[in-house]
C-alpha positions as CSV (number, residue, x, y, z in Angstrom):
1,M,0.0,0.0,0.0
2,K,1.2,3.5,-0.8
3,T,2.3,5.4,2.3
4,E,3.1,8.9,0.8
5,F,0.4,11.6,0.9
6,P,-1.4,12.9,-0.9
7,F,-2.8,9.9,-2.7
8,S,-3.5,10.9,-6.3
9,I,-6.4,10.3,-8.6
10,S,-4.6,7.2,-10.0
11,D,-4.2,5.8,-6.5
12,I,-7.9,6.5,-5.8
13,M,-8.9,4.7,-9.0
14,E,-7.2,1.6,-7.9
15,I,-9.7,1.4,-5.0
16,L,-12.9,3.0,-6.2
17,P,-14.8,1.7,-9.2
18,H,-16.1,5.2,-10.2
19,R,-14.8,7.0,-13.2
20,S,-15.2,10.4,-14.8
21,P,-17.7,12.1,-14.7
22,F,-18.8,10.3,-11.6
23,L,-15.6,10.3,-9.6
24,F,-15.8,13.0,-6.9
25,V,-12.6,12.6,-5.0
26,S,-9.4,14.3,-6.3
27,R,-6.9,13.2,-3.6
28,V,-6.5,11.7,-0.1
29,L,-4.7,13.9,2.4
30,K,-4.8,11.8,5.5
31,L,-5.7,8.2,6.5
32,E,-6.0,6.7,9.9
33,S,-6.6,3.1,8.9
34,G,-9.9,1.7,10.0
35,K,-10.8,5.0,11.6
36,R,-10.7,8.3,9.6
37,I,-9.9,9.8,6.2
38,I,-9.6,13.3,4.9
39,A,-9.8,13.8,1.1
40,E,-10.4,16.7,-1.3
41,K,-12.4,17.3,-4.5
42,D,-11.3,20.2,-6.7
43,L,-14.4,22.0,-7.9
44,L,-13.7,22.9,-11.5
45,P,-15.9,25.3,-13.6
46,E,-16.1,22.6,-16.3
47,D,-17.5,19.9,-13.9
48,C,-20.6,18.7,-15.7
49,F,-23.1,19.4,-12.8
50,F,-22.3,23.1,-12.7
51,S,-23.6,23.8,-16.2
52,G,-27.2,23.0,-15.2
53,H,-27.2,23.7,-11.4
54,F,-27.7,26.6,-11.8
55,P,-26.9,28.6,-15.0
56,G,-25.5,32.0,-13.9
57,R,-25.0,30.9,-10.3
58,P,-23.5,27.5,-10.3
59,I,-23.5,25.5,-7.0
60,M,-22.6,21.9,-6.3
61,P,-25.7,19.8,-5.9
62,G,-26.2,18.3,-2.4
63,V,-26.6,14.9,-3.9
64,I,-23.1,15.2,-5.4
65,V,-21.7,16.4,-2.1
66,S,-23.3,13.3,-0.5
67,E,-21.9,11.0,-3.2
68,A,-18.4,12.6,-2.7
69,L,-18.7,11.8,1.1
70,A,-19.9,8.2,0.3
71,Q,-16.9,7.7,-2.1
72,T,-14.6,9.1,0.6
73,S,-16.0,6.6,3.1
74,G,-15.6,3.8,0.5
75,L,-11.9,4.8,0.2
76,L,-11.5,4.5,3.9
77,L,-12.8,1.0,3.7
78,G,-10.9,0.0,0.6
79,L,-7.6,1.4,1.8
80,T,-8.0,-0.2,5.3
81,F,-8.8,-3.6,3.7
82,E,-5.9,-3.3,1.4
83,E,-3.5,-2.4,4.2
84,R,-4.8,-5.0,6.7
85,A,-5.5,-7.8,4.3
86,G,-6.8,-10.4,6.7
87,N,-5.2,-9.1,9.9
88,N,-8.2,-7.5,11.7
89,T,-12.0,-7.6,12.4
90,L,-12.6,-6.4,8.8
91,E,-11.0,-9.6,7.5
92,G,-12.3,-10.8,4.2
93,K,-14.3,-7.7,3.4
94,T,-13.6,-6.6,-0.1
95,G,-15.4,-5.7,-3.2
96,L,-18.1,-3.2,-4.0
97,F,-19.8,-1.0,-1.4
98,V,-23.1,0.8,-2.1
99,L,-24.8,3.6,-0.3
100,A,-27.5,2.1,1.9
101,N,-28.6,5.0,4.1
102,I,-27.9,8.7,4.5
103,S,-28.9,11.5,6.8
104,M,-27.4,14.8,5.9
105,K,-27.8,18.4,6.8
106,F,-26.7,21.1,4.3
107,T,-25.7,24.5,5.6
108,N,-23.8,26.3,2.9
109,T,-23.0,26.0,-0.8
110,A,-19.9,25.0,-2.8
111,I,-19.0,26.8,-6.0
112,P,-16.6,26.4,-8.9
113,G,-13.0,27.2,-8.1
114,Q,-13.2,26.0,-4.5
115,T,-11.7,22.8,-3.0
116,L,-14.2,20.6,-1.1
117,I,-12.7,19.0,2.0
118,L,-14.2,15.6,2.7
119,E,-14.0,13.9,6.1
120,S,-15.3,10.5,7.1
121,E,-15.0,8.6,10.4
122,L,-16.0,5.0,10.7
123,K,-18.2,4.7,13.8
124,R,-19.5,1.1,13.7
125,S,-19.7,-1.9,11.5
126,Y,-22.3,-4.7,11.6
127,G,-21.4,-7.6,9.3
128,N,-21.3,-6.0,5.9
129,L,-22.8,-2.6,7.0
130,F,-20.5,0.3,7.9
131,L,-21.8,3.5,9.6
132,F,-19.8,6.7,9.1
133,D,-20.0,10.3,10.5
134,V,-19.2,12.6,7.5
135,R,-18.6,16.2,6.9
136,A,-17.8,18.4,3.9
137,E,-16.5,22.0,4.0
138,T,-15.0,24.6,1.8
139,A,-13.6,28.1,2.3
140,G,-13.8,27.5,6.0
141,K,-17.5,26.8,6.0
142,V,-19.3,23.5,6.7
143,I,-21.2,22.6,3.6
144,A,-22.8,19.4,4.9
145,K,-22.6,17.0,7.8
146,G,-24.4,13.8,8.8
147,T,-24.2,10.1,8.8
148,L,-24.2,7.5,6.0
149,T,-24.1,3.7,5.8
150,L,-22.3,1.7,3.2
151,A,-23.3,-1.9,2.5
152,G,-20.8,-4.4,1.1
153,E,-22.1,-6.6,-1.7
154,S,-21.7,-10.3,-1.2
């Protein structure tokens, strides 16, 4: 497993199955294996969702912020599984994880040119279900925070 930060987009693509235009994590800045991750998404004016949300005043849709947080959480799992490969309670957990539940509060907006900071902390796991506390911020303001659950496919 790579140990130098930040992890680049190519490192991320080794873990996540998502690809452009639906990959919403640009780099991983910090990883506490099995506990916490901090990642970023560069918000580029040419990102496809900005052209229609909203013309003349583009903002990142809340569902895309939520998906970026889910992808960040999936990265935490994938990087942890890769690192520990059979040496912990997450033994044998690999493969695809899908969003199973989400509860999110949105408090501000993110706009083109900013960098979205994505944080996820693993709170609990139950078999193939993983509960996370998540938070997104940009320009020193919290954009969204809440909880989400990822489910591993068998």
